[in-house]
N, C-alpha and C positions, 0 to 999 in steps of 0.2 A: 807734261813738262811745261813749266811756265818760266819765261825769262832765262832759260838755260839751267834752271834748278828743278829738281824733282819735288813734287809736292810731298808733304808728310805722309799721306796715305800711300803714295807710290813707293817711297822709301821703306815704309813699314811692310808693305806687301812683299817687296823683294828681300827684305831682311829675314823673313820667315820661310823663304823658299829652300827646298832641299835640292842638292846637286846629285845627279845620277851619272855614273860613269859606265859606259858599255865597252868592255874589252873584247878583243878578238872578233870584231865584226868583219865578216868577209867583205872584200872590196866591192864586189858586185852588188851586195845589199846596200852598202853605203852609197854607191852611185845611184841606185834606184831611189833611195830615200831622198837624196839631194835633188834628183830630178822631180820627184813628186812635190817636194817643198817649193821648188822653183815654179812648177806649174800652178801651185796654189798661191803663188805670190808671197811666200813666207820664207823666213830663214829656216835652216834645218832645225834649230832649237825651237822656234815657234811651231813648226810642223809637228815635231816629235812631242811637244807638250800637249798639243791638241789631241794627237793620236793616243797618247798615254792616258789623258783624262777620259777620252771616250772608252778606252779599254777598262779603266778602273770603275767607270760609272754604269757600264752596260752589264746587266746581270748575266751570270753564267747560266747555262742550261740547268745545272744542278740547283742553282738558287731559284730559278723560275719554277722548277718542278717542286722544290721544297715549299715554296710559297703557295702553290696550287694545292698541295696535299694538306696544308695546315688550315685551309679555308673550309668553312662549312656553311650549309644553307644556300640560299640564293638560287634555288631550282626554278627553272623556267620551262613551261610546257613547250612541246614541239611547235604548235601553231603560233605561239607567241614568239618563239625564236625565229621562225620563218618570217613573220610579220616585221620583226625588228630588222632582220637582214634586208628585206625588201625596202624598208624605209631608209636604211643606210645607203642603198644603191641609187635612190632617187635624188 
């Protein structure tokens, strides 16, 4: 924000955002989320946005397994695998 006005990119960014409403959230869950947001130095909205983005961008186990099963080739011998692991540990 510059001089009390949002820049054009900020305004456009917010104009395209979607609103999500969560109904019937148990009070204890709401309190815990507020506590975590406070501990992270964020508003509840900021905290939930980060958590939802992480949830959406982290592949599920099914997605990972599917990705693995569709790959072919790239076989590495046992000795090479051991050498690579040893190199990573150093």
